[in-house]
Each structure stands twice: as structure tokens, then as C-alpha cells.
N, CA, C and O atoms as CSV, one atom per row, in Angstrom:
chain,resi,resn,atom,element,x,y,z
A,1,MET,N,N,116.861,86.796,154.646
A,1,MET,CA,C,116.042,86.547,153.333
A,1,MET,C,C,116.396,85.354,152.445
A,1,MET,O,O,117.613,85.266,152.285
A,2,SER,N,N,115.756,84.506,151.883
A,2,SER,CA,C,116.672,83.537,151.038
A,2,SER,C,C,116.688,84.254,149.548
A,2,SER,O,O,115.976,85.160,149.115
A,3,GLU,N,N,117.825,83.472,148.885
A,3,GLU,CA,C,118.242,84.201,147.638
A,3,GLU,C,C,117.116,83.451,146.844
A,3,GLU,O,O,116.531,82.450,147.257
A,4,LYS,N,N,116.892,84.093,145.612
A,4,LYS,CA,C,116.069,83.557,144.611
A,4,LYS,C,C,117.093,82.657,143.632
A,4,LYS,O,O,118.057,83.155,143.050
A,5,GLN,N,N,116.809,81.602,143.573
A,5,GLN,CA,C,117.696,80.774,142.242
A,5,GLN,C,C,117.266,81.046,141.073
A,5,GLN,O,O,116.063,80.968,140.822
A,6,LEU,N,N,118.040,81.358,140.290
A,6,LEU,CA,C,118.103,81.561,138.765
A,6,LEU,C,C,118.061,80.465,137.756
A,6,LEU,O,O,118.493,79.350,138.049
A,7,HIS,N,N,117.661,80.676,136.814
A,7,HIS,CA,C,117.292,79.368,135.703
A,7,HIS,C,C,119.005,79.190,135.537
A,7,HIS,O,O,119.885,80.035,135.700
A,8,PRO,N,N,119.091,77.942,135.200
A,8,PRO,CA,C,120.701,77.761,134.929
A,8,PRO,C,C,120.989,78.180,133.771
A,8,PRO,O,O,122.206,78.356,133.704
A,9,SER,N,N,120.376,78.473,132.653
A,9,SER,CA,C,120.813,79.149,131.400
A,9,SER,C,C,121.067,80.665,131.768
A,9,SER,O,O,121.952,81.276,131.171
A,10,VAL,N,N,120.325,81.265,132.717
A,10,VAL,CA,C,120.630,82.862,133.094
A,10,VAL,C,C,121.677,82.874,134.019
A,10,VAL,O,O,122.316,83.919,134.138
A,11,GLN,N,N,122.039,81.651,134.867
A,11,GLN,CA,C,123.466,81.767,135.228
A,11,GLN,C,C,124.751,81.453,134.568
A,11,GLN,O,O,125.869,81.730,135.002
A,12,GLN,N,N,124.421,80.757,133.318
A,12,GLN,CA,C,125.478,80.464,132.586
A,12,GLN,C,C,125.743,81.773,131.590
A,12,GLN,O,O,126.849,81.951,131.080
A,13,PHE,N,N,124.594,82.690,131.358
A,13,PHE,CA,C,124.795,83.653,130.682
A,13,PHE,C,C,125.609,84.753,131.407
A,13,PHE,O,O,126.420,85.529,130.902
A,14,LYS,N,N,125.253,84.661,132.589
A,14,LYS,CA,C,125.876,85.754,133.433
A,14,LYS,C,C,127.595,85.186,133.588
A,14,LYS,O,O,128.580,85.897,133.388
A,15,ASP,N,N,127.607,84.163,133.872
A,15,ASP,CA,C,129.137,83.824,133.940
A,15,ASP,C,C,129.934,84.157,132.536
A,15,ASP,O,O,131.133,84.429,132.479
A,16,PHE,N,N,129.159,84.094,131.573
A,16,PHE,CA,C,129.553,84.300,130.145
A,16,PHE,C,C,130.027,85.488,130.111
A,16,PHE,O,O,131.215,85.715,129.883
A,17,VAL,N,N,129.030,86.513,130.366
A,17,VAL,CA,C,129.269,87.809,130.411
A,17,VAL,C,C,130.190,88.375,131.256
A,17,VAL,O,O,130.618,89.498,130.990
A,18,LYS,N,N,130.521,87.854,132.114
A,18,LYS,CA,C,131.613,88.089,133.062
A,18,LYS,C,C,132.964,88.277,132.363
A,18,LYS,O,O,133.749,89.204,132.564
A,19,THR,N,N,133.132,87.134,131.411
A,19,THR,CA,C,134.172,86.978,130.758
A,19,THR,C,C,134.328,87.858,129.528
A,19,THR,O,O,135.319,87.674,128.821
A,20,GLN,N,N,133.417,88.827,129.195
A,20,GLN,CA,C,133.305,89.327,128.120
A,20,GLN,C,C,132.891,90.851,128.542
A,20,GLN,O,O,131.730,91.259,128.534
A,21,PRO,N,N,133.955,91.572,128.888
A,21,PRO,CA,C,133.449,92.892,129.399
A,21,PRO,C,C,133.055,93.958,128.287
A,21,PRO,O,O,132.530,95.029,128.587
A,22,HIS,N,N,133.295,93.652,127.214
A,22,HIS,CA,C,132.742,94.692,126.053
A,22,HIS,C,C,131.459,94.409,125.827
A,22,HIS,O,O,130.839,95.183,125.097
A,23,LEU,N,N,130.775,93.249,126.394
A,23,LEU,CA,C,129.265,93.193,125.898
A,23,LEU,C,C,128.802,94.292,127.053
A,23,LEU,O,O,128.095,95.226,126.673
A,24,ILE,N,N,129.201,94.206,128.539
A,24,ILE,CA,C,128.781,95.254,129.487
A,24,ILE,C,C,128.775,96.578,129.020
A,24,ILE,O,O,127.765,97.252,129.228
A,25,GLN,N,N,129.823,97.113,128.366
A,25,GLN,CA,C,130.119,98.326,127.867
A,25,GLN,C,C,128.830,98.679,126.425
A,25,GLN,O,O,128.305,99.772,126.215
A,26,GLU,N,N,128.644,97.634,125.778
A,26,GLU,CA,C,127.883,97.970,124.753
A,26,GLU,C,C,126.151,98.171,125.268
A,26,GLU,O,O,125.333,98.888,124.691
A,27,VAL,N,N,125.920,97.410,126.373
A,27,VAL,CA,C,124.602,97.892,127.054
A,27,VAL,C,C,124.638,99.133,127.729
A,27,VAL,O,O,123.627,99.831,127.812
A,28,ARG,N,N,125.804,99.487,128.256
A,28,ARG,CA,C,125.644,100.731,129.182
A,28,ARG,C,C,125.768,101.958,128.190
A,28,ARG,O,O,125.459,103.053,128.660
A,29,ARG,N,N,126.224,101.896,126.745
A,29,ARG,CA,C,126.155,102.768,126.038
A,29,ARG,C,C,124.681,102.599,125.164
A,29,ARG,O,O,124.424,103.342,124.217
A,30,GLY,N,N,124.036,101.841,125.484
A,30,GLY,CA,C,122.720,101.759,124.755
A,30,GLY,C,C,122.694,101.335,123.477
A,30,GLY,O,O,121.753,101.560,122.716
A,31,ASP,N,N,123.890,100.597,123.127
A,31,ASP,CA,C,123.756,99.932,121.732
A,31,ASP,C,C,123.102,98.746,121.563
A,31,ASP,O,O,122.778,98.398,120.428
A,32,THR,N,N,122.814,97.947,122.693
A,32,THR,CA,C,121.754,96.843,122.704
A,32,THR,C,C,121.386,96.870,124.082
A,32,THR,O,O,121.839,97.715,124.854
A,33,THR,N,N,120.242,95.603,124.563
A,33,THR,CA,C,119.721,95.419,125.705
A,33,THR,C,C,120.436,94.284,126.244
A,33,THR,O,O,121.377,93.704,125.702
A,34,TRP,N,N,119.908,94.021,127.353
A,34,TRP,CA,C,120.435,92.495,128.301
A,34,TRP,C,C,119.665,91.491,127.438
A,34,TRP,O,O,120.265,90.570,126.883
A,35,GLN,N,N,118.156,91.681,127.301
A,35,GLN,CA,C,117.041,90.748,126.713
A,35,GLN,C,C,117.850,90.554,125.563
A,35,GLN,O,O,118.235,89.397,125.399
A,36,ARG,N,N,118.264,91.542,124.583
A,36,ARG,CA,C,118.912,90.938,123.256
A,36,ARG,C,C,120.031,90.087,123.325
A,36,ARG,O,O,119.961,88.996,122.758
A,37,LEU,N,N,121.077,90.420,123.944
A,37,LEU,CA,C,122.039,89.874,124.066
A,37,LEU,C,C,121.898,88.338,124.807
A,37,LEU,O,O,122.579,87.362,124.491
A,38,PHE,N,N,121.082,88.357,125.632
A,38,PHE,CA,C,120.646,86.796,126.055
A,38,PHE,C,C,120.037,85.892,125.012
A,38,PHE,O,O,120.322,84.695,125.039
A,39,GLU,N,N,119.304,86.325,124.188
A,39,GLU,CA,C,118.439,85.987,123.223
A,39,GLU,C,C,119.582,85.462,122.047
A,39,GLU,O,O,119.567,84.337,121.549
A,40,ASP,N,N,120.399,86.349,121.781
A,40,ASP,CA,C,121.518,86.005,120.689
A,40,ASP,C,C,122.330,84.768,121.163
A,40,ASP,O,O,122.514,83.771,120.464
A,41,TRP,N,N,122.849,84.960,122.574
A,41,TRP,CA,C,123.651,84.226,123.092
A,41,TRP,C,C,122.989,82.799,123.270
A,41,TRP,O,O,123.731,81.826,123.133
A,42,TYR,N,N,121.736,82.608,123.547
A,42,TYR,CA,C,120.842,81.502,123.743
A,42,TYR,C,C,120.665,80.615,122.306
A,42,TYR,O,O,120.683,79.384,122.296
A,43,LEU,N,N,120.476,81.522,120.996
A,43,LEU,CA,C,119.985,81.211,119.962
A,43,LEU,C,C,121.541,80.879,118.954
A,43,LEU,O,O,121.590,80.053,118.043
A,44,LEU,N,N,122.460,81.573,119.318
A,44,LEU,CA,C,123.576,81.263,118.139
A,44,LEU,C,C,124.881,80.894,119.179
A,44,LEU,O,O,125.907,80.565,118.584
A,45,GLY,N,N,124.938,80.912,120.430
A,45,GLY,CA,C,125.912,80.223,121.182
A,45,GLY,C,C,126.980,81.107,121.485
A,45,GLY,O,O,126.847,82.233,121.003
A,46,GLU,N,N,128.060,80.888,122.191
A,46,GLU,CA,C,128.997,81.469,122.663
A,46,GLU,C,C,130.293,81.696,121.779
A,46,GLU,O,O,131.196,82.481,122.067
A,47,GLU,N,N,130.236,80.781,120.513
A,47,GLU,CA,C,131.040,80.982,119.686
A,47,GLU,C,C,130.852,82.123,118.585
A,47,GLU,O,O,131.804,82.403,117.857
A,48,ASP,N,N,129.737,82.723,118.473
A,48,ASP,CA,C,129.451,83.776,117.414
A,48,ASP,C,C,130.118,84.596,117.300
A,48,ASP,O,O,130.805,84.871,118.283
A,49,THR,N,N,130.254,85.305,116.231
A,49,THR,CA,C,131.390,86.327,116.177
A,49,THR,C,C,130.916,87.615,116.912
A,49,THR,O,O,131.698,88.539,117.132
A,50,ARG,N,N,129.389,87.650,117.345
A,50,ARG,CA,C,129.088,88.927,118.020
A,50,ARG,C,C,129.830,88.884,119.425
A,50,ARG,O,O,130.046,89.965,119.972
A,51,PHE,N,N,130.267,87.616,120.095
A,51,PHE,CA,C,130.609,87.618,121.089
A,51,PHE,C,C,131.925,87.268,121.055
A,51,PHE,O,O,132.295,86.698,122.081
A,52,SER,N,N,132.902,87.449,120.062
A,52,SER,CA,C,134.124,87.386,120.170
A,52,SER,C,C,134.888,88.030,121.075
A,52,SER,O,O,134.405,89.143,121.283
A,53,SER,N,N,135.917,87.822,121.742
A,53,SER,CA,C,136.567,88.872,122.804
A,53,SER,C,C,137.219,90.065,122.093
A,53,SER,O,O,137.503,90.976,122.870
A,54,ASN,N,N,137.542,90.295,120.734
A,54,ASN,CA,C,137.774,91.189,119.781
A,54,ASN,C,C,136.396,92.087,119.662
A,54,ASN,O,O,135.738,91.760,118.674
A,55,PRO,N,N,135.886,93.012,120.349
A,55,PRO,CA,C,134.736,93.584,119.879
A,55,PRO,C,C,134.692,94.182,118.472
A,55,PRO,O,O,133.627,94.182,117.854
A,56,SER,N,N,135.968,94.767,117.866
A,56,SER,CA,C,135.984,95.187,116.537
A,56,SER,C,C,135.511,94.499,115.813
A,56,SER,O,O,134.931,94.997,114.848
A,57,ALA,N,N,135.566,92.839,115.996
A,57,ALA,CA,C,135.294,92.143,114.964
A,57,ALA,C,C,133.783,91.990,114.626
A,57,ALA,O,O,133.325,91.800,113.500
A,58,GLY,N,N,133.118,92.100,115.734
A,58,GLY,CA,C,131.787,92.144,115.161
A,58,GLY,C,C,131.159,93.317,114.733
A,58,GLY,O,O,130.131,93.278,114.057
A,59,GLN,N,N,131.780,94.512,115.128
A,59,GLN,CA,C,131.614,95.774,114.277
A,59,GLN,C,C,131.853,95.753,112.886
A,59,GLN,O,O,131.012,96.098,112.056
A,60,GLU,N,N,133.270,95.255,112.555
A,60,GLU,CA,C,133.277,94.923,111.220
A,60,GLU,C,C,132.618,94.287,110.276
A,60,GLU,O,O,132.503,94.549,109.079
A,61,ALA,N,N,132.101,93.240,111.053
A,61,ALA,CA,C,131.092,92.359,110.188
A,61,ALA,C,C,129.891,93.206,110.180
A,61,ALA,O,O,129.174,93.150,109.180
A,62,GLY,N,N,129.604,93.896,111.042
A,62,GLY,CA,C,128.265,94.843,110.617
A,62,GLY,C,C,128.521,95.961,109.682
A,62,GLY,O,O,127.695,96.423,108.895
A,63,LYS,N,N,129.682,96.332,109.833
A,63,LYS,CA,C,130.040,97.481,109.004
A,63,LYS,C,C,129.969,96.897,107.370
A,63,LYS,O,O,129.457,97.606,106.503
A,64,GLN,N,N,130.472,95.689,107.080
A,64,GLN,CA,C,130.570,95.122,106.025
A,64,GLN,C,C,129.155,94.726,105.541
A,64,GLN,O,O,128.882,94.726,104.341
A,65,GLU,N,N,128.394,94.438,106.353
A,65,GLU,CA,C,126.787,94.061,106.037
A,65,GLU,C,C,126.139,95.515,105.529
A,65,GLU,O,O,125.504,95.576,104.476
A,66,GLU,N,N,126.340,96.571,106.301
A,66,GLU,CA,C,125.941,97.789,106.100
A,66,GLU,C,C,126.483,98.294,104.763
A,66,GLU,O,O,125.791,99.093,104.133
A,67,ALA,N,N,127.775,97.858,104.229
A,67,ALA,CA,C,128.357,98.487,103.011
A,67,ALA,C,C,127.621,97.597,101.907
A,67,ALA,O,O,127.193,98.086,100.862
A,68,SER,N,N,127.547,96.657,102.136
A,68,SER,CA,C,126.881,95.830,100.929
A,68,SER,C,C,125.463,96.117,100.785
A,68,SER,O,O,124.868,96.024,99.711
A,69,THR,N,N,124.891,96.495,101.972
A,69,THR,CA,C,123.250,97.035,101.604
A,69,THR,C,C,123.498,98.553,100.949
A,69,THR,O,O,122.742,98.962,100.068
A,70,ASP,N,N,124.397,99.201,101.349
A,70,ASP,CA,C,124.433,100.385,100.524
A,70,ASP,C,C,124.448,100.385,99.206
A,70,ASP,O,O,123.736,100.999,98.411
A,71,SER,N,N,125.652,99.361,98.975
A,71,SER,CA,C,125.903,99.013,97.526
A,71,SER,C,C,124.519,98.520,96.688
A,71,SER,O,O,124.197,98.935,95.575
A,72,ASN,N,N,123.819,97.581,97.462
A,72,ASN,CA,C,122.705,97.280,96.808
A,72,ASN,C,C,121.763,98.233,96.680
A,72,ASN,O,O,121.016,98.197,95.703
A,73,LYS,N,N,121.643,99.250,97.656
A,73,LYS,CA,C,120.921,100.307,97.130
A,73,LYS,C,C,121.267,101.293,96.196
A,73,LYS,O,O,120.358,101.926,95.660
A,74,SER,N,N,122.336,101.505,95.941
A,74,SER,CA,C,123.027,102.337,94.929
A,74,SER,C,C,122.895,101.515,93.470
A,74,SER,O,O,122.699,102.124,92.419
A,75,LEU,N,N,123.002,100.316,93.526
A,75,LEU,CA,C,122.835,99.500,92.093
A,75,LEU,C,C,121.277,99.595,91.736
A,75,LEU,O,O,120.931,99.697,90.559
A,76,TRP,N,N,120.349,99.559,92.774
A,76,TRP,CA,C,119.284,99.582,92.384
A,76,TRP,C,C,118.415,100.830,92.065
A,76,TRP,O,O,117.375,100.892,91.409
A,77,MET,N,N,119.151,101.863,92.736
A,77,MET,CA,C,118.907,103.436,92.250
A,77,MET,C,C,119.585,103.549,90.988
A,77,MET,O,O,118.988,104.207,90.136
A,78,SER,N,N,120.828,103.001,90.636
A,78,SER,CA,C,121.082,103.286,89.039
A,78,SER,C,C,120.205,102.493,87.999
A,78,SER,O,O,119.880,102.935,86.897
A,79,THR,N,N,119.880,101.295,88.491
A,79,THR,CA,C,118.921,100.664,87.597
A,79,THR,C,C,117.527,101.153,87.296
A,79,THR,O,O,116.907,100.909,86.260
A,80,VAL,N,N,117.183,101.735,88.124
A,80,VAL,CA,C,115.870,102.488,88.220
A,80,VAL,C,C,116.206,103.604,87.179
A,80,VAL,O,O,115.580,103.736,86.128
A,81,MET,N,N,117.325,104.451,87.594
A,81,MET,CA,C,117.516,105.870,86.748
A,81,MET,C,C,117.842,105.311,85.278
A,81,MET,O,O,117.403,105.830,84.252
A,82,ASN,N,N,118.553,104.343,85.313
A,82,ASN,CA,C,118.702,103.887,83.683
A,82,ASN,C,C,117.606,103.383,82.989
A,82,ASN,O,O,117.574,103.444,81.760
A,83,SER,N,N,116.569,102.816,83.741
A,83,SER,CA,C,115.054,102.379,83.328
A,83,SER,C,C,114.202,103.803,83.035
A,83,SER,O,O,113.502,103.753,82.023
A,84,LEU,N,N,114.179,104.772,83.617
A,84,LEU,CA,C,113.683,106.029,83.370
A,84,LEU,C,C,114.421,106.811,82.175
A,84,LEU,O,O,113.713,107.584,81.530
A,85,LYS,N,N,115.575,106.705,81.868
A,85,LYS,CA,C,116.133,107.354,80.722
A,85,LYS,C,C,115.777,106.628,79.887
A,85,LYS,O,O,115.620,107.409,78.949
A,86,ASN,N,N,115.426,105.287,79.389
A,86,ASN,CA,C,115.500,104.547,78.414
A,86,ASN,C,C,113.910,104.443,78.123
A,86,ASN,O,O,113.571,103.604,77.288
A,87,MET,N,N,112.879,105.249,78.761
A,87,MET,CA,C,111.379,105.182,78.507
A,87,MET,C,C,111.072,105.694,77.457
A,87,MET,O,O,111.882,106.558,77.119
A,88,ASP,N,N,110.183,105.537,76.719
A,88,ASP,CA,C,109.614,106.346,75.572
A,88,ASP,C,C,108.418,107.144,76.372
A,88,ASP,O,O,107.404,106.669,76.885
A,89,GLN,N,N,108.888,108.585,76.310
A,89,GLN,CA,C,107.563,109.128,77.072
A,89,GLN,C,C,106.282,108.999,76.546
A,89,GLN,O,O,105.351,108.788,77.323
A,90,ASN,N,N,106.098,109.086,75.423
A,90,ASN,CA,C,104.918,109.042,74.504
A,90,ASN,C,C,104.182,107.498,75.204
A,90,ASN,O,O,102.977,107.448,75.452
A,91,GLN,N,N,104.848,106.656,75.380
A,91,GLN,CA,C,104.475,105.377,75.615
A,91,GLN,C,C,103.961,105.317,77.100
A,91,GLN,O,O,103.006,104.612,77.427
A,92,VAL,N,N,104.641,106.081,77.943
A,92,VAL,CA,C,104.318,106.044,79.499
A,92,VAL,C,C,103.013,106.753,79.565
A,92,VAL,O,O,102.162,106.377,80.371
A,93,GLN,N,N,102.770,107.924,78.633
A,93,GLN,CA,C,101.742,108.824,78.872
A,93,GLN,C,C,100.430,107.680,78.321
A,93,GLN,O,O,99.406,107.556,78.993
A,94,GLY,N,N,100.589,107.123,77.391
A,94,GLY,CA,C,99.650,106.244,76.833
A,94,GLY,C,C,99.244,105.303,78.065
A,94,GLY,O,O,98.050,105.114,78.298
A,95,TYR,N,N,100.343,104.655,78.933
A,95,TYR,CA,C,99.948,103.785,79.596
A,95,TYR,C,C,99.083,104.498,80.882
A,95,TYR,O,O,98.176,103.886,81.447
A,96,ILE,N,N,99.460,105.765,81.231
A,96,ILE,CA,C,98.857,106.497,82.357
A,96,ILE,C,C,97.417,106.976,81.674
A,96,ILE,O,O,96.448,107.224,82.392
A,97,THR,N,N,97.377,107.052,80.668
A,97,THR,CA,C,95.825,107.635,80.142
A,97,THR,C,C,94.747,106.141,80.361
A,97,THR,O,O,93.639,106.104,80.896
A,98,ASN,N,N,95.398,105.202,79.847
A,98,ASN,CA,C,94.512,103.643,80.144
A,98,ASN,C,C,94.452,103.344,81.576
A,98,ASN,O,O,93.485,102.779,82.086
A,99,ILE,N,N,95.454,103.712,82.199
A,99,ILE,CA,C,95.128,103.253,83.994
A,99,ILE,C,C,94.030,104.336,84.283
A,99,ILE,O,O,93.156,103.954,85.061
A,100,SER,N,N,93.917,105.545,83.830
A,100,SER,CA,C,93.166,106.521,84.242
A,100,SER,C,C,91.498,106.491,83.843
A,100,SER,O,O,90.555,107.054,84.399
A,101,GLN,N,N,91.535,105.578,82.619
A,101,GLN,CA,C,90.288,105.320,82.487
A,101,GLN,C,C,89.767,104.130,82.885
A,101,GLN,O,O,88.546,103.973,82.899
A,102,ALA,N,N,90.452,103.345,83.181
A,102,ALA,CA,C,90.196,101.996,83.952
A,102,ALA,C,C,89.507,102.061,85.277
A,102,ALA,O,O,88.619,101.375,85.783
A,103,LEU,N,N,90.360,103.352,85.783
A,103,LEU,CA,C,89.846,103.725,87.204
A,103,LEU,C,C,88.575,104.352,87.123
A,103,LEU,O,O,87.634,104.127,87.884
A,104,GLY,N,N,88.585,105.278,86.014
A,104,GLY,CA,C,87.215,105.906,85.848
A,104,GLY,C,C,86.203,104.918,85.533
A,104,GLY,O,O,85.067,105.370,85.679
A,105,THR,N,N,86.252,103.769,85.166
A,105,THR,CA,C,85.160,102.584,84.625
A,105,THR,C,C,84.908,102.087,86.036
A,105,THR,O,O,83.811,101.954,86.578
A,106,ILE,N,N,86.159,101.826,86.559
A,106,ILE,CA,C,85.839,100.861,87.992
A,106,ILE,C,C,84.953,101.716,88.883
A,106,ILE,O,O,83.997,101.203,89.465
A,107,GLN,N,N,85.285,103.194,89.023
A,107,GLN,CA,C,84.435,103.854,90.056
A,107,GLN,C,C,83.146,104.426,89.547
A,107,GLN,O,O,82.536,105.250,90.228
A,108,GLY,N,N,82.688,104.013,88.338
A,108,GLY,CA,C,81.460,104.128,87.783
A,108,GLY,C,C,80.730,102.823,88.272
A,108,GLY,O,O,79.592,102.840,88.741
A,109,VAL,N,N,81.351,101.900,88.145
A,109,VAL,CA,C,80.771,100.623,88.386
A,109,VAL,C,C,80.178,100.598,90.113
A,109,VAL,O,O,79.107,100.329,90.657
A,110,ILE,N,N,81.486,101.023,90.545
A,110,ILE,CA,C,81.189,101.090,92.238
A,110,ILE,C,C,79.954,101.931,92.628
A,110,ILE,O,O,79.033,101.539,93.344
A,111,SER,N,N,80.059,103.025,92.107
A,111,SER,CA,C,78.920,103.977,92.326
A,111,SER,C,C,77.696,103.629,91.679
A,111,SER,O,O,76.873,104.544,91.674
A,112,GLN,N,N,77.357,102.608,91.156
A,112,GLN,CA,C,76.252,102.104,90.408
A,112,GLN,C,C,75.759,100.819,91.327
A,112,GLN,O,O,74.730,100.169,91.140
A,113,PHE,N,N,76.826,100.594,92.454
A,113,PHE,CA,C,76.333,99.672,93.573
A,113,PHE,C,C,76.299,100.140,94.730
A,113,PHE,O,O,76.092,99.293,95.598
A,114,SER,N,N,76.435,101.269,95.103
A,114,SER,CA,C,76.743,101.654,96.386
A,114,SER,C,C,75.078,102.452,96.764
A,114,SER,O,O,74.574,103.311,96.040
A,115,PRO,N,N,74.574,102.024,97.787
A,115,PRO,CA,C,73.477,102.442,98.247
A,115,PRO,C,C,73.368,103.986,98.283
A,115,PRO,O,O,72.291,104.509,97.995
A,116,SER,N,N,74.290,104.630,98.578
A,116,SER,CA,C,74.054,106.222,98.835
A,116,SER,C,C,74.766,107.002,98.011
A,116,SER,O,O,75.573,107.869,98.347
A,117,SER,N,N,74.323,106.545,96.459
A,117,SER,CA,C,74.853,107.161,95.605
A,117,SER,C,C,73.613,108.237,94.853
A,117,SER,O,O,73.070,107.937,93.790
A,118,GLY,N,N,73.385,109.180,95.423
A,118,GLY,CA,C,72.570,110.140,94.676
A,118,GLY,C,C,70.915,110.014,94.656
A,118,GLY,O,O,70.419,108.982,95.108
A,119,GLY,N,N,70.142,110.966,94.182
A,119,GLY,CA,C,68.826,110.980,94.259
A,119,GLY,C,C,68.093,109.905,93.069
A,119,GLY,O,O,67.270,109.048,93.390
A,120,SER,N,N,68.523,110.114,91.775
A,120,SER,CA,C,68.360,109.337,90.702
A,120,SER,C,C,68.212,107.845,91.153
A,120,SER,O,O,67.188,107.212,90.897
A,121,GLN,N,N,68.981,107.453,91.648
A,121,GLN,CA,C,69.082,105.727,91.999
A,121,GLN,C,C,68.066,105.778,93.034
A,121,GLN,O,O,67.284,104.859,92.789
A,122,ASN,N,N,67.700,106.407,94.072
A,122,ASN,CA,C,66.463,106.355,95.040
A,122,ASN,C,C,65.305,106.456,94.533
A,122,ASN,O,O,64.265,105.902,94.890
A,123,ALA,N,N,65.528,107.328,93.509
A,123,ALA,CA,C,63.823,107.512,92.821
A,123,ALA,C,C,63.477,106.178,92.215
A,123,ALA,O,O,62.432,105.589,92.492
A,124,SER,N,N,64.319,105.753,91.441
A,124,SER,CA,C,63.889,104.583,90.701
A,124,SER,C,C,63.799,103.090,91.343
A,124,SER,O,O,63.291,102.128,90.766
A,125,THR,N,N,64.430,103.067,92.749
A,125,THR,CA,C,64.111,101.965,93.226
A,125,THR,C,C,62.932,102.075,94.327
A,125,THR,O,O,62.563,101.094,94.972
A,126,LYS,N,N,62.399,103.317,94.471
A,126,LYS,CA,C,61.241,103.598,95.245
A,126,LYS,C,C,59.889,103.314,94.277
A,126,LYS,O,O,58.848,102.918,94.801
A,127,ALA,N,N,59.983,103.542,92.844
A,127,ALA,CA,C,58.955,103.383,91.940
A,127,ALA,C,C,58.791,102.032,91.619
A,127,ALA,O,O,57.722,101.580,91.208
A,128,THR,N,N,59.877,101.319,91.800
A,128,THR,CA,C,59.829,99.692,91.533
A,128,THR,C,C,59.514,98.913,92.823
A,128,THR,O,O,59.452,97.691,92.684
A,129,GLN,N,N,59.309,99.405,94.036
A,129,GLN,CA,C,58.894,98.939,95.211
A,129,GLN,C,C,57.697,98.162,95.339
A,129,GLN,O,O,56.724,98.754,94.874
A,130,GLN,N,N,57.437,96.981,95.837
A,130,GLN,CA,C,56.645,96.302,95.931
A,130,GLN,C,C,55.719,96.554,97.248
A,130,GLN,O,O,56.246,96.885,98.310
A,131,PRO,N,N,54.451,96.397,97.137
A,131,PRO,CA,C,53.742,96.644,98.352
A,131,PRO,C,C,54.128,95.879,99.409
A,131,PRO,O,O,54.520,94.740,99.153
A,132,THR,N,N,54.100,96.305,100.713
A,132,THR,CA,C,54.461,95.599,101.940
A,132,THR,C,C,53.558,94.451,102.240
A,132,THR,O,O,54.068,93.518,102.860
A,133,GLY,N,N,52.344,94.366,101.917
A,133,GLY,CA,C,51.379,93.152,102.250
A,133,GLY,C,C,51.515,92.118,101.282
A,133,GLY,O,O,52.095,92.336,100.218
A,134,PRO,N,N,51.017,90.988,101.571
A,134,PRO,CA,C,51.000,89.774,100.677
A,134,PRO,C,C,50.177,89.846,99.286
A,134,PRO,O,O,50.435,89.298,98.215
A,135,PHE,N,N,48.888,90.868,99.716
A,135,PHE,CA,C,48.069,90.833,98.351
A,135,PHE,C,C,48.090,92.437,98.158
A,135,PHE,O,O,48.174,93.358,98.971
A,136,SER,N,N,47.993,92.401,96.912
A,136,SER,CA,C,47.888,93.762,96.157
A,136,SER,C,C,46.473,94.629,96.259
A,136,SER,O,O,45.600,94.206,95.500
A,137,PHE,N,N,46.217,95.424,96.824
A,137,PHE,CA,C,44.619,95.856,96.844
A,137,PHE,C,C,44.731,97.198,96.210
A,137,PHE,O,O,45.628,98.008,96.442
A,138,ARG,N,N,43.607,97.379,95.280
A,138,ARG,CA,C,43.509,98.520,94.711
A,138,ARG,C,C,42.092,99.301,94.953
A,138,ARG,O,O,41.078,98.609,95.033
A,139,LYS,N,N,41.999,100.617,95.061
A,139,LYS,CA,C,40.619,101.198,95.326
A,139,LYS,C,C,40.345,101.205,93.848
A,139,LYS,O,O,41.149,101.158,92.917
A,140,ASP,N,N,38.556,101.301,93.832
A,140,ASP,CA,C,38.033,101.468,92.773
A,140,ASP,C,C,37.796,103.013,92.365
A,140,ASP,O,O,37.262,103.292,91.291
């Protein structure tokens, strides 16, 4: 059987992976996939920190990013909590009442225009319906 020729970029990636055994271990542990590694290698290049010969360097960058994300979440939560503490409860209750009234008004308008809204709507439309023919005939 003849051996199938690989695309040159795939062959380059295979050669690159042979020089980076920690990438093979990442795939075997299930941390990433070959497809994901190939895409990163193709887009970012061999010099990216993800592919450094020191596997902990890429992990440290990920840990720093995760720590900054956690600190941003904590900062956001503290901002929200401080805002809640400084709110006037009576003012918030007023806002909630206004929103409730606005929603009730919107529901009323929608119910007026919906075709399946009860019997009184159907009765009034039946009374104002025109005859089906072009002329209006009346019996004496």
C-alpha cells in the first residue's frame, strides 16, 4: 500500500510535537486535544508561551489569568454589595411599583389587540361585521 502524503503544515506540526513531549502528556491527560494544539500552533506560532519547553510557564500564565479573573469577580461583587448597602429602600420600592404598573399597562394594551382575548371582544366584533355580499339586502 502506498502511504498517504500529509499536508506540509501537518508534517511540520508533527515534527514540532516530537520536540515538545509535554504537549503529548497534556493530550493524554485530557487537558487539550490535538486539534486545539494544532490550531494554536498554526495561529500563534512555535514561539508562543504555550509551547515553551518549560510546561509550567504556560500553566503559570494560565494561573495568573485565572487569579486576575477571580480578583475582578471579587471586585465586582464588592461593588454590587456596597451599592445595595447605600440604596434607599423606600426609593427602591417606588421603582418596583412603577415598573409593576408599567408592566400591567403593557399587558392591558397587548390583551386589547390579541385575537383570543375573551368573549366580550368577540361579541363586539360580531356586531360590527359587514354582510358578506356586495349589496345589503333587507327583507320587508
